[in-house]
DSSP file (Angstrom, degrees, kcal/mol; ACC not computed):
  #  RESIDUE AA STRUCTURE BP1 BP2  ACC     N-H-->O    O-->H-N    N-H-->O    O-->H-N    TCO  KAPPA ALPHA  PHI   PSI    X-CA   Y-CA   Z-CA
    1    1 A M              0   0    0      0, 0.0     2,-1.1     0, 0.0    59,-0.2   0.000 360.0 360.0 360.0 134.2  115.2   88.3   59.2
    2    2 A D    >>  -     0   0    0     57,-3.5     3,-1.2     1,-0.2     4,-0.8  -0.718 360.0-172.9 -84.7  98.7  117.6   85.9   57.5
    3    3 A F  H 3> S+     0   0    0     -2,-1.1     4,-1.6     1,-0.3    -1,-0.2   0.682  80.3  69.4 -67.9 -18.3  116.1   85.2   54.1
    4    4 A N  H 3> S+     0   0    0      1,-0.2     4,-2.2     2,-0.2    -1,-0.3   0.865  96.7  55.8 -65.7 -36.2  118.6   82.5   53.4
    5    5 A K  H <> S+     0   0    0     -3,-1.2     4,-2.3     2,-0.2    -1,-0.2   0.867 104.0  51.3 -59.8 -35.1  116.7   80.5   56.1
    6    6 A L  H  X S+     0   0    0     -4,-0.8     4,-2.4     1,-0.2    -1,-0.2   0.921 109.8  50.8 -68.9 -39.5  113.6   80.9   54.3
    7    7 A E  H  X S+     0   0    0     -4,-1.6     4,-2.2     1,-0.2    -2,-0.2   0.868 110.0  50.6 -63.1 -38.5  115.3   79.6   51.1
    8    8 A Q  H  X S+     0   0    0     -4,-2.2     4,-2.6     1,-0.2    -1,-0.2   0.902 109.7  48.6 -66.7 -39.4  116.6   76.6   52.9
    9    9 A L  H  X S+     0   0    0     -4,-2.3     4,-2.5     2,-0.2    -2,-0.2   0.891 111.6  50.6 -64.6 -40.6  113.3   75.8   54.3
   10   10 A K  H  X>S+     0   0    0     -4,-2.4     5,-1.9     1,-0.2     4,-1.0   0.928 111.0  47.9 -64.1 -42.4  111.7   76.1   50.8
   11   11 A K  H  <5S+     0   0    0     -4,-2.2     3,-0.4     2,-0.2    -2,-0.2   0.917 109.9  53.6 -68.3 -40.0  114.4   73.8   49.3
   12   12 A L  H  <5S+     0   0    0     -4,-2.6    -2,-0.2     1,-0.2    -1,-0.2   0.950 117.1  37.5 -55.7 -46.5  113.8   71.2   52.1
   13   13 A K  H  <5S-     0   0    0     -4,-2.5    -1,-0.2    -5,-0.2    -2,-0.2   0.586 106.0-131.2 -77.5 -10.6  110.1   71.2   51.4
   14   14 A K  T  <5 +     0   0    0     -4,-1.0     2,-0.4    -3,-0.4    -3,-0.2   0.959  57.5 143.6  52.8  56.2  110.7   71.4   47.7
   15   15 A I      < -     0   0    0     -5,-1.9    -1,-0.2    -6,-0.1     2,-0.1  -0.965  43.0-138.8-127.7 136.8  108.1   74.2   47.4
   16   16 A S     >  -     0   0    0     -2,-0.4     4,-2.9    -3,-0.1     5,-0.2  -0.425  33.4-104.5 -90.4 174.4  108.1   77.3   45.2
   17   17 A Y  H  > S+     0   0    0      2,-0.2     4,-3.0     1,-0.2     5,-0.2   0.890 121.2  55.0 -65.3 -36.9  107.1   80.7   46.3
   18   18 A E  H  > S+     0   0    0      2,-0.2     4,-1.8     1,-0.2    -1,-0.2   0.965 112.3  42.4 -61.0 -48.0  103.7   80.3   44.4
   19   19 A E  H  > S+     0   0    0      1,-0.2     4,-2.1     2,-0.2    -1,-0.2   0.892 115.2  50.8 -65.0 -37.3  102.9   77.1   46.3
   20   20 A L  H  X S+     0   0    0     -4,-2.9     4,-2.1     2,-0.2    -1,-0.2   0.913 106.7  53.8 -64.1 -40.4  104.1   78.6   49.6
   21   21 A S  H  X>S+     0   0    0     -4,-3.0     5,-2.7     1,-0.2     4,-0.6   0.929 111.8  46.2 -60.2 -43.4  101.9   81.7   49.0
   22   22 A I  H ><5S+     0   0    0     -4,-1.8     3,-0.8     1,-0.2    -1,-0.2   0.917 110.4  52.0 -66.1 -44.8   98.9   79.4   48.6
   23   23 A Q  H 3<5S+     0   0    0     -4,-2.1    -1,-0.2     1,-0.2    -2,-0.2   0.841 115.8  40.5 -64.1 -34.6   99.7   77.3   51.7
   24   24 A I  H 3<5S-     0   0    0     -4,-2.1    -1,-0.2    -5,-0.2    -2,-0.2   0.420 114.8-112.1-102.4   4.4  100.1   80.4   53.9
   25   25 A G  T <<5S+     0   0    0     -3,-0.8     2,-0.3    -4,-0.6    -3,-0.2   0.855  75.3 118.5  79.1  37.7   97.1   82.2   52.5
   26   26 A M      < -     0   0    0     -5,-2.7    -1,-0.3    -6,-0.2     2,-0.2  -0.892  68.0-100.8-127.5 159.0   98.8   85.2   50.8
   27   27 A S     >  -     0   0    0     -2,-0.3     4,-2.4     1,-0.1     5,-0.2  -0.484  29.2-121.4 -74.4 153.7   99.0   86.2   47.1
   28   28 A K  H  > S+     0   0    0      1,-0.2     4,-2.8     2,-0.2     5,-0.2   0.944 116.1  50.4 -60.2 -43.8  102.1   85.3   45.2
   29   29 A N  H  > S+     0   0    0      1,-0.2     4,-2.6     2,-0.2    -1,-0.2   0.896 109.6  51.7 -64.3 -40.4  102.7   88.9   44.5
   30   30 A G  H  > S+     0   0    0      2,-0.2     4,-2.5     1,-0.2    -1,-0.2   0.924 112.9  44.4 -57.1 -47.0  102.3   89.8   48.2
   31   31 A L  H  X S+     0   0    0     -4,-2.4     4,-2.2     2,-0.2    -2,-0.2   0.913 115.1  46.9 -69.3 -42.6  104.8   87.2   49.3
   32   32 A N  H  X S+     0   0    0     -4,-2.8     4,-3.0    -5,-0.2     5,-0.2   0.867 111.7  51.9 -63.3 -35.3  107.4   88.1   46.6
   33   33 A K  H  X S+     0   0    0     -4,-2.6     4,-2.8    -5,-0.2     6,-0.3   0.954 110.9  47.7 -66.4 -43.8  107.0   91.7   47.3
   34   34 A A  H  <>S+     0   0    0     -4,-2.5     5,-2.4    -5,-0.2     4,-0.5   0.934 117.1  42.3 -55.2 -49.2  107.7   91.1   51.0
   35   35 A V  H ><5S+     0   0    0     -4,-2.2     3,-0.5     3,-0.2    -1,-0.2   0.904 115.6  46.9 -61.7 -50.8  110.6   88.9   50.4
   36   36 A N  H 3<5S+     0   0    0     -4,-3.0    -1,-0.2     1,-0.2    -2,-0.2   0.875 117.6  43.5 -64.0 -36.1  112.2   91.1   47.7
   37   37 A N  T 3<5S-     0   0    0     -4,-2.8    -1,-0.2    -5,-0.2    -2,-0.2   0.535 105.2-131.8 -84.3  -6.5  111.7   94.2   49.7
   38   38 A K  T < 5 +     0   0    0     -3,-0.5     2,-0.4    -4,-0.5    -3,-0.2   0.837  68.9 124.0  57.5  37.7  112.9   92.4   52.8
   39   39 A E      < +     0   0    0     -5,-2.4     2,-0.6    -6,-0.3    -1,-0.1  -0.753  33.2 173.0-129.3  85.2  109.9   93.8   54.7
   40   40 A V        -     0   0    0     -2,-0.4    -9,-0.0    -5,-0.1     2,-0.0  -0.836  26.4-133.6-100.5 122.6  108.0   90.9   56.2
   41   41 A K     >  -     0   0    0     -2,-0.6     4,-2.7     1,-0.1     3,-0.2  -0.291  23.3-113.3 -70.1 155.8  105.2   91.7   58.6
   42   42 A V  H  > S+     0   0    0      1,-0.2     4,-2.5     2,-0.2     5,-0.2   0.907 118.2  57.0 -61.3 -38.6  105.0   89.8   61.9
   43   43 A S  H  > S+     0   0    0      1,-0.2     4,-1.7     2,-0.2    -1,-0.2   0.875 108.1  47.2 -62.6 -35.5  101.7   88.2   60.8
   44   44 A T  H  > S+     0   0    0     -3,-0.2     4,-3.0     2,-0.2    -1,-0.2   0.907 108.9  52.9 -64.8 -46.4  103.6   86.8   57.7
   45   45 A L  H  X S+     0   0    0     -4,-2.7     4,-2.9     2,-0.2     5,-0.2   0.913 108.7  52.9 -56.6 -43.4  106.5   85.6   59.8
   46   46 A E  H  X S+     0   0    0     -4,-2.5     4,-2.6     1,-0.2    -1,-0.2   0.918 109.5  47.0 -58.7 -45.9  103.9   83.7   62.0
   47   47 A K  H  X S+     0   0    0     -4,-1.7     4,-2.1     2,-0.2    -2,-0.2   0.917 113.8  48.1 -68.8 -40.6  102.4   82.0   58.9
   48   48 A L  H  X S+     0   0    0     -4,-3.0     4,-2.6     2,-0.2     5,-0.2   0.934 113.7  47.4 -58.0 -45.7  105.8   81.0   57.6
   49   49 A A  H  X>S+     0   0    0     -4,-2.9     5,-2.1     1,-0.2     4,-0.9   0.876 113.2  47.5 -66.5 -36.1  106.8   79.7   61.0
   50   50 A N  H  <5S+     0   0    0     -4,-2.6    -1,-0.2    -5,-0.2    -2,-0.2   0.908 112.2  50.3 -70.8 -37.2  103.7   77.8   61.4
   51   51 A Y  H  <5S+     0   0    0     -4,-2.1    -2,-0.2     1,-0.2    -1,-0.2   0.943 117.8  36.7 -63.7 -46.4  103.9   76.3   58.0
   52   52 A F  H  <5S-     0   0    0     -4,-2.6    -1,-0.2    -5,-0.2    -2,-0.2   0.583 109.2-121.6 -81.1  -8.6  107.5   75.1   58.2
   53   53 A G  T  <5 +     0   0    0     -4,-0.9    -3,-0.2     1,-0.3    -4,-0.1   0.886  69.8 121.2  64.4  39.8  107.0   74.1   61.8
   54   54 A V      < -     0   0    0     -5,-2.1    -1,-0.3    -6,-0.2    -2,-0.1  -0.916  68.0 -99.5-127.5 158.0  109.8   76.4   63.3
   55   55 A P    >   -     0   0    0      0, 0.0     3,-1.3     0, 0.0     4,-0.4  -0.344  34.6-115.6 -63.5 152.8  109.7   79.2   65.9
   56   56 A I  G >  S+     0   0    0      1,-0.3     3,-1.8     2,-0.2     4,-0.2   0.891 116.0  66.0 -56.7 -37.7  109.7   82.7   64.5
   57   57 A S  G >> S+     0   0    0      1,-0.3     3,-2.3     2,-0.2     4,-1.3   0.722  81.2  78.1 -57.4 -24.5  113.0   83.1   66.2
   58   58 A Y  G <4 S+     0   0    0     -3,-1.3     3,-0.4     1,-0.3    -1,-0.3   0.878  89.2  55.7 -56.4 -38.6  114.4   80.6   63.8
   59   59 A F  G <4 S+     0   0    0     -3,-1.8   -57,-3.5    -4,-0.4    -1,-0.3   0.475 115.7  37.4 -77.8   0.7  114.6   83.2   61.0
   60   60 A F  T <4 S+     0   0    0     -3,-2.3     2,-0.8   -59,-0.2    -1,-0.2   0.429  91.2  92.0-126.1  -4.5  116.7   85.6   63.2
   61   61 A D    ><  -     0   0    0     -4,-1.3     3,-1.1    -3,-0.4    -1,-0.0  -0.811  57.1-161.7 -96.3 116.3  119.0   83.2   65.1
   62   62 A S  T 3  S+     0   0    0     -2,-0.8    -1,-0.2     1,-0.2    -4,-0.0   0.760  89.3  54.5 -68.0 -22.4  122.2   82.9   63.0
   63   63 A K  T 3  S+     0   0    0     12,-0.2     2,-0.3    -3,-0.1    -1,-0.2   0.580  80.5 108.3 -85.8  -7.2  123.1   79.7   64.9
   64   64 A A    <   -     0   0    0     -3,-1.1     2,-0.4    -6,-0.2    10,-0.2  -0.543  48.5-178.3 -74.7 137.7  120.0   77.9   64.2
   65   65 A E  E     -A   73   0A   0      8,-2.0     8,-3.5    -2,-0.3     2,-0.6  -0.975  32.5-117.6-137.6 146.8  120.4   75.1   61.7
   66   66 A I  E     -A   72   0A   0     -2,-0.4     6,-0.2     6,-0.2     3,-0.1  -0.755  26.8-177.8 -74.8 113.8  118.2   72.5   60.1
   67   67 A Q  E     -     0   0A   0      4,-2.9     2,-0.3    -2,-0.6     5,-0.2   0.830  67.4 -32.5 -91.9 -33.5  119.5   69.2   61.2
   68   68 A N  E >  S-A   71   0A   0      3,-1.4     3,-1.3     0, 0.0    -1,-0.4  -0.908  84.0 -69.2-161.1-171.9  117.0   67.1   59.1
   69   69 A S  T 3  S+     0   0    0     -2,-0.3     3,-0.1     1,-0.3    -3,-0.0   0.678 131.8  35.5 -62.7 -16.4  113.4   67.6   57.9
   70   70 A N  T 3  S+     0   0    0      1,-0.1     2,-0.4    -4,-0.0    -1,-0.3   0.389 110.1  63.9-118.2   2.8  112.0   67.3   61.4
   71   71 A S  E <   -A   68   0A   0     -3,-1.3    -4,-2.9     2,-0.0    -3,-1.4  -0.970  48.6-177.1-140.8 131.1  114.6   68.9   63.6
   72   72 A I  E     -A   66   0A   0     -2,-0.4     2,-0.6    -6,-0.2    -6,-0.2  -0.954  17.9-146.0-123.5 139.4  116.0   72.4   64.0
   73   73 A S  E     +A   65   0A   0     -8,-3.5    -8,-2.0    -2,-0.4     2,-0.4  -0.923  24.8 179.2-100.6 126.1  118.8   73.4   66.3
   74   74 A C    >   -     0   0    0     -2,-0.6     3,-0.8   -10,-0.2     2,-0.2  -0.929  15.9-157.8-141.5 111.6  118.2   76.9   67.7
   75   75 A H  T 3  S+     0   0    0     -2,-0.4   -12,-0.2     1,-0.2   -11,-0.1  -0.609  84.2   4.1 -81.6 141.2  120.4   78.7   70.2
   76   76 A N  T 3> S+     0   0    0     -2,-0.2     4,-2.3     1,-0.1    -1,-0.2   0.760  84.3 143.0  57.9  25.5  118.8   81.5   72.1
   77   77 A C  H <>  +     0   0    0     -3,-0.8     4,-2.6     2,-0.2     5,-0.2   0.911  67.6  53.0 -63.7 -40.8  115.4   80.7   70.5
   78   78 A E  H  > S+     0   0    0      1,-0.2     4,-2.4     2,-0.2    -1,-0.2   0.956 111.6  44.5 -60.6 -51.5  113.4   81.5   73.7
   79   79 A Q  H  > S+     0   0    0      1,-0.2     4,-1.7     2,-0.2    -1,-0.2   0.901 116.1  47.0 -62.5 -40.9  115.0   84.9   74.1
   80   80 A L  H  X S+     0   0    0     -4,-2.3     4,-2.3     1,-0.2    -1,-0.2   0.834 109.8  53.2 -69.8 -32.6  114.5   85.7   70.4
   81   81 A Q  H  X S+     0   0    0     -4,-2.6     4,-2.9     2,-0.2    -2,-0.2   0.897 109.3  49.4 -68.7 -39.0  110.9   84.4   70.5
   82   82 A K  H  X S+     0   0    0     -4,-2.4     4,-2.6     2,-0.2    -2,-0.2   0.897 111.0  50.3 -62.6 -40.7  110.1   86.8   73.5
   83   83 A L  H  X S+     0   0    0     -4,-1.7     4,-2.3     2,-0.2    -2,-0.2   0.911 112.3  45.6 -61.6 -48.3  111.7   89.6   71.6
   84   84 A V  H  X S+     0   0    0     -4,-2.3     4,-2.7     2,-0.2    -2,-0.2   0.898 112.8  50.9 -67.9 -43.4  109.6   88.9   68.5
   85   85 A D  H  X S+     0   0    0     -4,-2.9     4,-2.3     2,-0.2    -2,-0.2   0.955 111.3  47.9 -58.8 -46.0  106.4   88.5   70.6
   86   86 A S  H  X S+     0   0    0     -4,-2.6     4,-2.4     1,-0.2    -2,-0.2   0.928 112.0  49.8 -65.4 -39.1  107.0   91.8   72.4
   87   87 A Q  H  X S+     0   0    0     -4,-2.3     4,-2.5     1,-0.2    -1,-0.2   0.903 109.4  51.9 -66.7 -38.3  107.7   93.5   69.1
   88   88 A G  H  X S+     0   0    0     -4,-2.7     4,-2.6     2,-0.2    -1,-0.2   0.908 108.8  49.3 -63.0 -41.0  104.5   92.1   67.5
   89   89 A R  H  X S+     0   0    0     -4,-2.3     4,-2.4     2,-0.2    -1,-0.2   0.887 110.8  52.0 -66.5 -34.7  102.3   93.3   70.4
   90   90 A H  H  X S+     0   0    0     -4,-2.4     4,-2.0     2,-0.2    -2,-0.2   0.940 111.3  47.5 -63.6 -45.5  104.0   96.8   70.0
   91   91 A I  H  X S+     0   0    0     -4,-2.5     4,-2.6     1,-0.2    -2,-0.2   0.931 109.5  51.7 -60.9 -47.3  103.2   96.8   66.3
   92   92 A E  H  X S+     0   0    0     -4,-2.6     4,-2.2     1,-0.2    -1,-0.2   0.904 109.7  49.3 -52.2 -46.5   99.7   95.7   66.9
   93   93 A R  H  X S+     0   0    0     -4,-2.4     4,-2.2     1,-0.2    -1,-0.2   0.867 110.7  51.2 -60.7 -38.1   99.2   98.6   69.4
   94   94 A L  H  X S+     0   0    0     -4,-2.0     4,-2.5     2,-0.2    -2,-0.2   0.884 107.5  53.8 -66.2 -37.9  100.7  101.0   66.9
   95   95 A E  H  X S+     0   0    0     -4,-2.6     4,-2.4     2,-0.2    -2,-0.2   0.917 108.7  48.4 -61.2 -43.2   98.3   99.7   64.3
   96   96 A V  H  X S+     0   0    0     -4,-2.2     4,-2.3     2,-0.2    -1,-0.2   0.877 111.6  48.2 -60.2 -44.0   95.4  100.4   66.6
   97   97 A E  H  X S+     0   0    0     -4,-2.2     4,-2.4     2,-0.2    -2,-0.2   0.878 111.4  51.9 -65.5 -37.8   96.5  103.9   67.4
   98   98 A L  H  X S+     0   0    0     -4,-2.5     4,-3.0     1,-0.2    -2,-0.2   0.949 110.6  47.9 -63.9 -46.5   97.0  104.6   63.6
   99   99 A E  H  X S+     0   0    0     -4,-2.4     4,-2.0     1,-0.2    -2,-0.2   0.911 112.2  48.1 -65.0 -42.4   93.5  103.4   62.9
  100  100 A Q  H  X S+     0   0    0     -4,-2.3     4,-2.4     1,-0.2    -1,-0.2   0.902 111.0  52.3 -64.7 -36.6   92.0  105.5   65.7
  101  101 A Y  H  X S+     0   0    0     -4,-2.4     4,-2.6     1,-0.2    -2,-0.2   0.949 110.2  48.6 -61.1 -49.1   94.0  108.5   64.4
  102  102 A R  H  X S+     0   0    0     -4,-3.0     4,-2.1     1,-0.2    -1,-0.2   0.835 110.5  49.0 -59.6 -34.8   92.7  108.0   60.9
  103  103 A K  H  X S+     0   0    0     -4,-2.0     4,-2.2    -5,-0.2    -1,-0.2   0.903 112.1  50.4 -72.4 -37.5   89.2  107.7   62.1
  104  104 A H  H  X S+     0   0    0     -4,-2.4     4,-2.5     2,-0.2    -2,-0.2   0.951 112.9  46.2 -59.0 -52.1   89.7  111.0   64.2
  105  105 A E  H  X S+     0   0    0     -4,-2.6     4,-2.0     1,-0.2     5,-0.2   0.875 109.0  53.9 -61.1 -39.0   91.1  112.8   61.2
  106  106 A K  H  X S+     0   0    0     -4,-2.1     4,-2.4     2,-0.2    -1,-0.2   0.924 109.7  49.5 -63.9 -42.6   88.3  111.6   58.9
  107  107 A R  H  < S+     0   0    0     -4,-2.2    -2,-0.2     1,-0.2    -1,-0.2   0.930 109.3  51.8 -57.0 -46.0   85.7  113.0   61.4
  108  108 A K  H  < S+     0   0    0     -4,-2.5    -1,-0.2     1,-0.2    -2,-0.2   0.869 121.4  31.9 -56.0 -40.9   87.5  116.3   61.5
  109  109 A T  H  <        0   0    0     -4,-2.0    -1,-0.2     1,-0.2    -2,-0.2   0.677 360.0 360.0 -96.2 -17.4   87.5  116.7   57.7
  110  110 A G     <        0   0    0     -4,-2.4    -1,-0.2    -5,-0.2    -2,-0.2   0.445 360.0 360.0 -90.2 360.0   84.3  114.9   57.0
């Protein structure tokens, strides 16, 4: 993820991380931690993209630019969106498998 793009969008909307966290339904600490550690979950990316009105791929396309407050130029957005979507589905499957594994292990030890 290109975190500079998030900064550009924040400046455009004139919004702080605290205000942004409220708008997307996250704690300020949670959002700051994700950004500072550069580990943003797909669900957080979706919230950010929805709030700013951009495709998720915008955060990964080096050629995407904000042309004005209502327009974004994004090359290869469709391909990037497909990649992000497929990775999101893969992550969701892994989370389900992990939860099943934890339940199984809990039954074995419980």
